[in-house]
Gaussian input, Z-matrix of N, CA and C with variables (Angstrom, degrees):
# hf/3-21g

backbone

0 1
 N
 C     1     B1
 C     2     B2     1     A1
 N     3     B3     2     A2     1     D1
 C     4     B4     3     A3     2     D2
 C     5     B5     4     A4     3     D3
 N     6     B6     5     A5     4     D4
 C     7     B7     6     A6     5     D5
 C     8     B8     7     A7     6     D6
 N     9     B9     8     A8     7     D7
 C    10    B10     9     A9     8     D8
 C    11    B11    10    A10     9     D9
 N    12    B12    11    A11    10    D10
 C    13    B13    12    A12    11    D11
 C    14    B14    13    A13    12    D12
 N    15    B15    14    A14    13    D13
 C    16    B16    15    A15    14    D14
 C    17    B17    16    A16    15    D15
 N    18    B18    17    A17    16    D16
 C    19    B19    18    A18    17    D17
 C    20    B20    19    A19    18    D18
 N    21    B21    20    A20    19    D19
 C    22    B22    21    A21    20    D20
 C    23    B23    22    A22    21    D21
 N    24    B24    23    A23    22    D22
 C    25    B25    24    A24    23    D23
 C    26    B26    25    A25    24    D24
 N    27    B27    26    A26    25    D25
 C    28    B28    27    A27    26    D26
 C    29    B29    28    A28    27    D27
 N    30    B30    29    A29    28    D28
 C    31    B31    30    A30    29    D29
 C    32    B32    31    A31    30    D30
 N    33    B33    32    A32    31    D31
 C    34    B34    33    A33    32    D32
 C    35    B35    34    A34    33    D33
 N    36    B36    35    A35    34    D34
 C    37    B37    36    A36    35    D35
 C    38    B38    37    A37    36    D36
 N    39    B39    38    A38    37    D37
 C    40    B40    39    A39    38    D38
 C    41    B41    40    A40    39    D39
 N    42    B42    41    A41    40    D40
 C    43    B43    42    A42    41    D41
 C    44    B44    43    A43    42    D42
 N    45    B45    44    A44    43    D43
 C    46    B46    45    A45    44    D44
 C    47    B47    46    A46    45    D45
 N    48    B48    47    A47    46    D46
 C    49    B49    48    A48    47    D47
 C    50    B50    49    A49    48    D48
 N    51    B51    50    A50    49    D49
 C    52    B52    51    A51    50    D50
 C    53    B53    52    A52    51    D51
 N    54    B54    53    A53    52    D52
 C    55    B55    54    A54    53    D53
 C    56    B56    55    A55    54    D54
 N    57    B57    56    A56    55    D55
 C    58    B58    57    A57    56    D56
 C    59    B59    58    A58    57    D57
 N    60    B60    59    A59    58    D58
 C    61    B61    60    A60    59    D59
 C    62    B62    61    A61    60    D60
 N    63    B63    62    A62    61    D61
 C    64    B64    63    A63    62    D62
 C    65    B65    64    A64    63    D63
 N    66    B66    65    A65    64    D64
 C    67    B67    66    A66    65    D65
 C    68    B68    67    A67    66    D66
 N    69    B69    68    A68    67    D67
 C    70    B70    69    A69    68    D68
 C    71    B71    70    A70    69    D69
 N    72    B72    71    A71    70    D70
 C    73    B73    72    A72    71    D71
 C    74    B74    73    A73    72    D72
 N    75    B75    74    A74    73    D73
 C    76    B76    75    A75    74    D74
 C    77    B77    76    A76    75    D75
 N    78    B78    77    A77    76    D76
 C    79    B79    78    A78    77    D77
 C    80    B80    79    A79    78    D78
 N    81    B81    80    A80    79    D79
 C    82    B82    81    A81    80    D80
 C    83    B83    82    A82    81    D81
 N    84    B84    83    A83    82    D82
 C    85    B85    84    A84    83    D83
 C    86    B86    85    A85    84    D84
 N    87    B87    86    A86    85    D85
 C    88    B88    87    A87    86    D86
 C    89    B89    88    A88    87    D87
 N    90    B90    89    A89    88    D88
 C    91    B91    90    A90    89    D89
 C    92    B92    91    A91    90    D90
 N    93    B93    92    A92    91    D91
 C    94    B94    93    A93    92    D92
 C    95    B95    94    A94    93    D93
 N    96    B96    95    A95    94    D94
 C    97    B97    96    A96    95    D95
 C    98    B98    97    A97    96    D96
 N    99    B99    98    A98    97    D97
 C   100   B100    99    A99    98    D98
 C   101   B101   100   A100    99    D99
 N   102   B102   101   A101   100   D100
 C   103   B103   102   A102   101   D101
 C   104   B104   103   A103   102   D102
 N   105   B105   104   A104   103   D103
 C   106   B106   105   A105   104   D104
 C   107   B107   106   A106   105   D105
 N   108   B108   107   A107   106   D106
 C   109   B109   108   A108   107   D107
 C   110   B110   109   A109   108   D108
 N   111   B111   110   A110   109   D109
 C   112   B112   111   A111   110   D110
 C   113   B113   112   A112   111   D111
 N   114   B114   113   A113   112   D112
 C   115   B115   114   A114   113   D113
 C   116   B116   115   A115   114   D114
 N   117   B117   116   A116   115   D115
 C   118   B118   117   A117   116   D116
 C   119   B119   118   A118   117   D117
 N   120   B120   119   A119   118   D118
 C   121   B121   120   A120   119   D119
 C   122   B122   121   A121   120   D120
 N   123   B123   122   A122   121   D121
 C   124   B124   123   A123   122   D122
 C   125   B125   124   A124   123   D123
 N   126   B126   125   A125   124   D124
 C   127   B127   126   A126   125   D125
 C   128   B128   127   A127   126   D126
 N   129   B129   128   A128   127   D127
 C   130   B130   129   A129   128   D128
 C   131   B131   130   A130   129   D129
 N   132   B132   131   A131   130   D130
 C   133   B133   132   A132   131   D131
 C   134   B134   133   A133   132   D132
 N   135   B135   134   A134   133   D133
 C   136   B136   135   A135   134   D134
 C   137   B137   136   A136   135   D135
 N   138   B138   137   A137   136   D136
 C   139   B139   138   A138   137   D137
 C   140   B140   139   A139   138   D138
 N   141   B141   140   A140   139   D139
 C   142   B142   141   A141   140   D140
 C   143   B143   142   A142   141   D141
 N   144   B144   143   A143   142   D142
 C   145   B145   144   A144   143   D143
 C   146   B146   145   A145   144   D144
 N   147   B147   146   A146   145   D145
 C   148   B148   147   A147   146   D146
 C   149   B149   148   A148   147   D147
 N   150   B150   149   A149   148   D148
 C   151   B151   150   A150   149   D149
 C   152   B152   151   A151   150   D150
 N   153   B153   152   A152   151   D151
 C   154   B154   153   A153   152   D152
 C   155   B155   154   A154   153   D153
 N   156   B156   155   A155   154   D154
 C   157   B157   156   A156   155   D155
 C   158   B158   157   A157   156   D156
 N   159   B159   158   A158   157   D157
 C   160   B160   159   A159   158   D158
 C   161   B161   160   A160   159   D159
 N   162   B162   161   A161   160   D160
 C   163   B163   162   A162   161   D161
 C   164   B164   163   A163   162   D162
 N   165   B165   164   A164   163   D163
 C   166   B166   165   A165   164   D164
 C   167   B167   166   A166   165   D165
 N   168   B168   167   A167   166   D166
 C   169   B169   168   A168   167   D167
 C   170   B170   169   A169   168   D168
 N   171   B171   170   A170   169   D169
 C   172   B172   171   A171   170   D170
 C   173   B173   172   A172   171   D171
 N   174   B174   173   A173   172   D172
 C   175   B175   174   A174   173   D173
 C   176   B176   175   A175   174   D174
 N   177   B177   176   A176   175   D175
 C   178   B178   177   A177   176   D176
 C   179   B179   178   A178   177   D177
 N   180   B180   179   A179   178   D178
 C   181   B181   180   A180   179   D179
 C   182   B182   181   A181   180   D180
 N   183   B183   182   A182   181   D181
 C   184   B184   183   A183   182   D182
 C   185   B185   184   A184   183   D183
 N   186   B186   185   A185   184   D184
 C   187   B187   186   A186   185   D185
 C   188   B188   187   A187   186   D186
 N   189   B189   188   A188   187   D187
 C   190   B190   189   A189   188   D188
 C   191   B191   190   A190   189   D189
 N   192   B192   191   A191   190   D190
 C   193   B193   192   A192   191   D191
 C   194   B194   193   A193   192   D192
 N   195   B195   194   A194   193   D193
 C   196   B196   195   A195   194   D194
 C   197   B197   196   A196   195   D195
 N   198   B198   197   A197   196   D196
 C   199   B199   198   A198   197   D197
 C   200   B200   199   A199   198   D198
 N   201   B201   200   A200   199   D199
 C   202   B202   201   A201   200   D200
 C   203   B203   202   A202   201   D201
 N   204   B204   203   A203   202   D202
 C   205   B205   204   A204   203   D203
 C   206   B206   205   A205   204   D204
 N   207   B207   206   A206   205   D205
 C   208   B208   207   A207   206   D206
 C   209   B209   208   A208   207   D207
 N   210   B210   209   A209   208   D208
 C   211   B211   210   A210   209   D209
 C   212   B212   211   A211   210   D210
 N   213   B213   212   A212   211   D211
 C   214   B214   213   A213   212   D212
 C   215   B215   214   A214   213   D213
 N   216   B216   215   A215   214   D214
 C   217   B217   216   A216   215   D215
 C   218   B218   217   A217   216   D216
 N   219   B219   218   A218   217   D217
 C   220   B220   219   A219   218   D218
 C   221   B221   220   A220   219   D219
 N   222   B222   221   A221   220   D220
 C   223   B223   222   A222   221   D221
 C   224   B224   223   A223   222   D222
 N   225   B225   224   A224   223   D223
 C   226   B226   225   A225   224   D224
 C   227   B227   226   A226   225   D225
 N   228   B228   227   A227   226   D226
 C   229   B229   228   A228   227   D227
 C   230   B230   229   A229   228   D228
 N   231   B231   230   A230   229   D229
 C   232   B232   231   A231   230   D230
 C   233   B233   232   A232   231   D231
 N   234   B234   233   A233   232   D232
 C   235   B235   234   A234   233   D233
 C   236   B236   235   A235   234   D234
 N   237   B237   236   A236   235   D235
 C   238   B238   237   A237   236   D236
 C   239   B239   238   A238   237   D237
 N   240   B240   239   A239   238   D238
 C   241   B241   240   A240   239   D239
 C   242   B242   241   A241   240   D240
 N   243   B243   242   A242   241   D241
 C   244   B244   243   A243   242   D242
 C   245   B245   244   A244   243   D243
 N   246   B246   245   A245   244   D244
 C   247   B247   246   A246   245   D245
 C   248   B248   247   A247   246   D246
 N   249   B249   248   A248   247   D247
 C   250   B250   249   A249   248   D248
 C   251   B251   250   A250   249   D249
 N   252   B252   251   A251   250   D250
 C   253   B253   252   A252   251   D251
 C   254   B254   253   A253   252   D252
 N   255   B255   254   A254   253   D253
 C   256   B256   255   A255   254   D254
 C   257   B257   256   A256   255   D255

   B1=1.4432
   B2=1.5206
   B3=1.3055
   B4=1.4577
   B5=1.5312
   B6=1.3099
   B7=1.4581
   B8=1.5302
   B9=1.3224
   B10=1.4459
   B11=1.5369
   B12=1.3220
   B13=1.4523
   B14=1.5096
   B15=1.3323
   B16=1.4557
   B17=1.4942
   B18=1.3328
   B19=1.4631
   B20=1.5330
   B21=1.3183
   B22=1.4652
   B23=1.5322
   B24=1.3152
   B25=1.4730
   B26=1.5179
   B27=1.3337
   B28=1.4632
   B29=1.5493
   B30=1.3479
   B31=1.4791
   B32=1.5273
   B33=1.3185
   B34=1.4592
   B35=1.5300
   B36=1.3210
   B37=1.4534
   B38=1.5198
   B39=1.3415
   B40=1.4461
   B41=1.5079
   B42=1.3509
   B43=1.4458
   B44=1.5052
   B45=1.3175
   B46=1.4487
   B47=1.4780
   B48=1.3288
   B49=1.4660
   B50=1.5194
   B51=1.3413
   B52=1.4543
   B53=1.5268
   B54=1.3232
   B55=1.4541
   B56=1.5352
   B57=1.3078
   B58=1.4570
   B59=1.5464
   B60=1.3066
   B61=1.4615
   B62=1.5175
   B63=1.3475
   B64=1.4371
   B65=1.5209
   B66=1.3107
   B67=1.4790
   B68=1.5324
   B69=1.3238
   B70=1.4576
   B71=1.5251
   B72=1.3390
   B73=1.4680
   B74=1.5403
   B75=1.3207
   B76=1.4542
   B77=1.5397
   B78=1.3170
   B79=1.4757
   B80=1.5249
   B81=1.3336
   B82=1.4715
   B83=1.5216
   B84=1.3576
   B85=1.4376
   B86=1.5197
   B87=1.3218
   B88=1.4604
   B89=1.5000
   B90=1.3091
   B91=1.4375
   B92=1.5347
   B93=1.3311
   B94=1.4599
   B95=1.4929
   B96=1.3586
   B97=1.4502
   B98=1.5334
   B99=1.3333
   B100=1.4535
   B101=1.5178
   B102=1.3607
   B103=1.4379
   B104=1.4983
   B105=1.3340
   B106=1.4639
   B107=1.5050
   B108=1.3546
   B109=1.4320
   B110=1.5196
   B111=1.3535
   B112=1.4216
   B113=1.5445
   B114=1.2993
   B115=1.4551
   B116=1.5323
   B117=1.2960
   B118=1.4587
   B119=1.5062
   B120=1.2981
   B121=1.4837
   B122=1.5209
   B123=1.3105
   B124=1.4969
   B125=1.5248
   B126=1.3395
   B127=1.4509
   B128=1.5446
   B129=1.3223
   B130=1.4655
   B131=1.5232
   B132=1.3566
   B133=1.4494
   B134=1.5074
   B135=1.3209
   B136=1.4850
   B137=1.5096
   B138=1.3485
   B139=1.4564
   B140=1.5343
   B141=1.3164
   B142=1.4533
   B143=1.5427
   B144=1.3505
   B145=1.4479
   B146=1.5132
   B147=1.2815
   B148=1.4721
   B149=1.5509
   B150=1.3022
   B151=1.4661
   B152=1.5160
   B153=1.3106
   B154=1.4455
   B155=1.5367
   B156=1.3094
   B157=1.4615
   B158=1.5336
   B159=1.3407
   B160=1.4763
   B161=1.5459
   B162=1.3202
   B163=1.4733
   B164=1.5114
   B165=1.3303
   B166=1.4313
   B167=1.5156
   B168=1.2999
   B169=1.4460
   B170=1.5452
   B171=1.3226
   B172=1.4782
   B173=1.5160
   B174=1.3203
   B175=1.4539
   B176=1.5516
   B177=1.3344
   B178=1.4588
   B179=1.5384
   B180=1.3003
   B181=1.4809
   B182=1.5140
   B183=1.3164
   B184=1.4776
   B185=1.5276
   B186=1.2957
   B187=1.4501
   B188=1.5078
   B189=1.3301
   B190=1.4809
   B191=1.4928
   B192=1.3289
   B193=1.4525
   B194=1.5313
   B195=1.3137
   B196=1.4550
   B197=1.5473
   B198=1.2980
   B199=1.4676
   B200=1.5416
   B201=1.3176
   B202=1.4728
   B203=1.5234
   B204=1.3077
   B205=1.4635
   B206=1.5216
   B207=1.3309
   B208=1.4483
   B209=1.5377
   B210=1.3193
   B211=1.4731
   B212=1.5202
   B213=1.3218
   B214=1.4526
   B215=1.5443
   B216=1.3338
   B217=1.4396
   B218=1.5285
   B219=1.3047
   B220=1.4488
   B221=1.5195
   B222=1.3126
   B223=1.4604
   B224=1.5052
   B225=1.3446
   B226=1.4681
   B227=1.5302
   B228=1.3246
   B229=1.4602
   B230=1.5472
   B231=1.3285
   B232=1.4694
   B233=1.5307
   B234=1.3226
   B235=1.4428
   B236=1.5344
   B237=1.3393
   B238=1.4671
   B239=1.5398
   B240=1.3203
   B241=1.4845
   B242=1.5260
   B243=1.3087
   B244=1.4613
   B245=1.5141
   B246=1.3158
   B247=1.4668
   B248=1.5134
   B249=1.3212
   B250=1.4874
   B251=1.5294
   B252=1.3329
   B253=1.4808
   B254=1.5329
   B255=1.3199
   B256=1.4892
   B257=1.5268
   A1=109.29
   A2=116.78
   A3=122.30
   A4=108.78
   A5=115.70
   A6=122.82
   A7=105.71
   A8=117.28
   A9=123.24
   A10=110.99
   A11=117.74
   A12=123.53
   A13=105.83
   A14=118.76
   A15=122.65
   A16=113.11
   A17=115.74
   A18=119.73
   A19=103.58
   A20=117.02
   A21=125.12
   A22=111.06
   A23=114.39
   A24=123.02
   A25=114.27
   A26=117.35
   A27=118.00
   A28=111.74
   A29=116.18
   A30=118.56
   A31=110.84
   A32=114.14
   A33=121.58
   A34=107.87
   A35=116.81
   A36=122.43
   A37=112.03
   A38=117.28
   A39=120.84
   A40=111.09
   A41=115.53
   A42=119.08
   A43=108.84
   A44=116.38
   A45=123.03
   A46=110.88
   A47=115.17
   A48=119.33
   A49=110.62
   A50=116.98
   A51=120.93
   A52=109.77
   A53=114.89
   A54=121.17
   A55=109.42
   A56=117.79
   A57=124.06
   A58=109.60
   A59=118.38
   A60=120.98
   A61=112.37
   A62=116.79
   A63=120.08
   A64=111.94
   A65=116.64
   A66=120.70
   A67=111.22
   A68=117.29
   A69=120.85
   A70=112.57
   A71=117.34
   A72=120.41
   A73=108.98
   A74=117.67
   A75=120.93
   A76=110.92
   A77=118.67
   A78=119.73
   A79=112.21
   A80=116.50
   A81=119.85
   A82=111.90
   A83=118.15
   A84=122.13
   A85=113.83
   A86=117.02
   A87=119.88
   A88=111.78
   A89=116.67
   A90=121.86
   A91=108.91
   A92=117.06
   A93=120.53
   A94=109.87
   A95=116.38
   A96=121.77
   A97=114.23
   A98=116.03
   A99=121.06
   A100=112.99
   A101=116.86
   A102=120.94
   A103=115.46
   A104=116.71
   A105=121.19
   A106=109.59
   A107=117.06
   A108=119.23
   A109=110.60
   A110=114.57
   A111=121.84
   A112=109.26
   A113=115.91
   A114=118.75
   A115=109.40
   A116=115.79
   A117=121.21
   A118=111.82
   A119=117.78
   A120=123.09
   A121=107.27
   A122=117.19
   A123=119.92
   A124=109.32
   A125=117.78
   A126=120.65
   A127=110.13
   A128=116.99
   A129=120.28
   A130=110.88
   A131=116.67
   A132=119.66
   A133=112.26
   A134=117.25
   A135=120.55
   A136=111.64
   A137=118.45
   A138=121.61
   A139=113.24
   A140=117.74
   A141=122.09
   A142=110.38
   A143=114.67
   A144=122.49
   A145=110.18
   A146=117.87
   A147=122.89
   A148=112.51
   A149=116.36
   A150=121.49
   A151=109.17
   A152=117.47
   A153=120.88
   A154=113.84
   A155=113.47
   A156=122.01
   A157=104.48
   A158=117.73
   A159=118.88
   A160=111.23
   A161=115.00
   A162=121.57
   A163=115.08
   A164=118.91
   A165=120.67
   A166=113.56
   A167=118.09
   A168=122.23
   A169=111.33
   A170=115.46
   A171=120.76
   A172=107.69
   A173=115.59
   A174=121.72
   A175=108.92
   A176=115.32
   A177=121.07
   A178=105.53
   A179=115.11
   A180=121.36
   A181=109.70
   A182=115.02
   A183=121.11
   A184=107.02
   A185=116.15
   A186=121.97
   A187=112.88
   A188=116.06
   A189=121.02
   A190=109.42
   A191=116.52
   A192=123.23
   A193=107.46
   A194=114.54
   A195=119.39
   A196=109.32
   A197=119.11
   A198=122.34
   A199=110.88
   A200=115.32
   A201=120.83
   A202=112.07
   A203=118.67
   A204=120.61
   A205=112.44
   A206=119.01
   A207=122.41
   A208=113.95
   A209=116.28
   A210=119.23
   A211=111.58
   A212=116.50
   A213=120.77
   A214=112.47
   A215=116.48
   A216=120.33
   A217=110.57
   A218=116.90
   A219=121.29
   A220=109.51
   A221=116.79
   A222=122.70
   A223=114.18
   A224=117.45
   A225=119.36
   A226=111.05
   A227=115.67
   A228=121.28
   A229=110.34
   A230=116.89
   A231=120.77
   A232=110.98
   A233=116.91
   A234=121.05
   A235=111.06
   A236=116.01
   A237=120.15
   A238=109.72
   A239=117.36
   A240=120.58
   A241=109.08
   A242=117.58
   A243=122.14
   A244=110.55
   A245=117.71
   A246=120.84
   A247=111.05
   A248=117.34
   A249=120.95
   A250=110.83
   A251=117.83
   A252=118.21
   A253=113.59
   A254=116.63
   A255=119.09
   A256=113.19
   D1=144.80
   D2=177.74
   D3=-128.95
   D4=133.42
   D5=175.72
   D6=-110.75
   D7=130.59
   D8=177.82
   D9=-114.78
   D10=130.42
   D11=172.56
   D12=-89.22
   D13=112.59
   D14=-167.75
   D15=-124.88
   D16=140.03
   D17=162.41
   D18=-86.15
   D19=108.58
   D20=-168.49
   D21=-45.32
   D22=127.93
   D23=178.00
   D24=60.68
   D25=21.57
   D26=-179.42
   D27=-130.62
   D28=-64.99
   D29=-175.08
   D30=-164.99
   D31=160.69
   D32=178.01
   D33=-94.13
   D34=134.50
   D35=178.95
   D36=-105.86
   D37=-18.89
   D38=178.77
   D39=-165.28
   D40=157.09
   D41=178.32
   D42=-152.49
   D43=162.51
   D44=176.72
   D45=179.78
   D46=179.79
   D47=178.57
   D48=-81.74
   D49=-13.95
   D50=178.37
   D51=-130.75
   D52=161.87
   D53=176.26
   D54=-56.54
   D55=-44.86
   D56=-177.66
   D57=-59.76
   D58=-45.92
   D59=179.21
   D60=-62.34
   D61=-42.59
   D62=179.94
   D63=-64.46
   D64=-43.11
   D65=179.10
   D66=-67.01
   D67=-41.83
   D68=177.73
   D69=-60.11
   D70=-39.58
   D71=177.97
   D72=-68.50
   D73=-39.63
   D74=-177.70
   D75=-64.99
   D76=-29.12
   D77=-178.59
   D78=-63.06
   D79=-23.26
   D80=178.92
   D81=-73.35
   D82=-25.73
   D83=-173.14
   D84=-106.64
   D85=-24.14
   D86=179.95
   D87=-74.88
   D88=153.87
   D89=175.51
   D90=-95.59
   D91=144.13
   D92=179.55
   D93=-81.49
   D94=-172.41
   D95=-176.70
   D96=-60.95
   D97=-23.84
   D98=-178.35
   D99=-93.60
   D100=-3.16
   D101=-178.62
   D102=92.20
   D103=2.28
   D104=178.08
   D105=-81.42
   D106=138.27
   D107=179.18
   D108=-70.59
   D109=136.53
   D110=-176.08
   D111=100.89
   D112=132.15
   D113=-178.00
   D114=-146.56
   D115=172.68
   D116=178.55
   D117=-78.81
   D118=158.82
   D119=176.19
   D120=-60.43
   D121=-41.19
   D122=-176.78
   D123=-62.38
   D124=-42.16
   D125=179.89
   D126=-65.38
   D127=-44.69
   D128=179.21
   D129=-59.61
   D130=-41.79
   D131=177.67
   D132=-65.35
   D133=-33.23
   D134=-178.13
   D135=-68.57
   D136=-21.50
   D137=179.98
   D138=-80.21
   D139=-16.47
   D140=-173.61
   D141=-74.14
   D142=136.72
   D143=173.59
   D144=-127.02
   D145=153.18
   D146=-177.43
   D147=-79.66
   D148=-37.39
   D149=179.74
   D150=-120.10
   D151=82.73
   D152=-171.21
   D153=-74.88
   D154=148.61
   D155=167.98
   D156=-101.58
   D157=162.77
   D158=179.86
   D159=-50.71
   D160=133.27
   D161=179.97
   D162=92.93
   D163=-17.01
   D164=177.42
   D165=-83.60
   D166=157.11
   D167=-176.71
   D168=-90.87
   D169=139.84
   D170=179.20
   D171=-153.41
   D172=175.91
   D173=174.30
   D174=-111.24
   D175=134.25
   D176=172.45
   D177=-109.26
   D178=144.26
   D179=-179.75
   D180=-126.69
   D181=142.71
   D182=175.52
   D183=-144.85
   D184=149.50
   D185=174.97
   D186=-74.93
   D187=-12.72
   D188=-178.59
   D189=-74.24
   D190=148.38
   D191=173.80
   D192=-89.35
   D193=132.02
   D194=-177.65
   D195=-68.64
   D196=138.41
   D197=-177.86
   D198=-58.67
   D199=149.48
   D200=-176.75
   D201=-61.91
   D202=-30.66
   D203=-177.82
   D204=-86.23
   D205=5.23
   D206=-177.15
   D207=-63.30
   D208=-23.47
   D209=178.27
   D210=-63.15
   D211=-19.26
   D212=178.93
   D213=-93.63
   D214=-1.51
   D215=-176.87
   D216=-87.16
   D217=155.72
   D218=173.90
   D219=-83.47
   D220=169.67
   D221=-177.60
   D222=-61.97
   D223=-36.85
   D224=179.19
   D225=-71.29
   D226=-37.50
   D227=179.08
   D228=-64.64
   D229=-40.32
   D230=175.77
   D231=-61.43
   D232=-41.39
   D233=179.18
   D234=-63.90
   D235=-41.35
   D236=176.60
   D237=-60.54
   D238=-41.40
   D239=179.52
   D240=-61.17
   D241=-43.31
   D242=178.51
   D243=-57.94
   D244=-50.25
   D245=-178.27
   D246=-62.46
   D247=-32.76
   D248=179.10
   D249=-67.57
   D250=-36.36
   D251=-174.25
   D252=-100.60
   D253=-15.13
   D254=-178.32
   D255=-78.52

């Protein structure tokens, strides 16, 4: 299973086999309240919504295992992979 932390219809900011892993990866790329890159897990979780509109953060889930080379992919490429397997 793969969990993706996604800015809906835009790009993936984090991924992992668990919700925790996906959120932790996303904290490296998200900006905090002050605009500085990198944020807390709590802040990343606070951005998540269940029924996202374009631009909002949410989690996508798939039973597929993300390819080993995905760490070298960009956020848009990861989202394309998700749409291909979902």
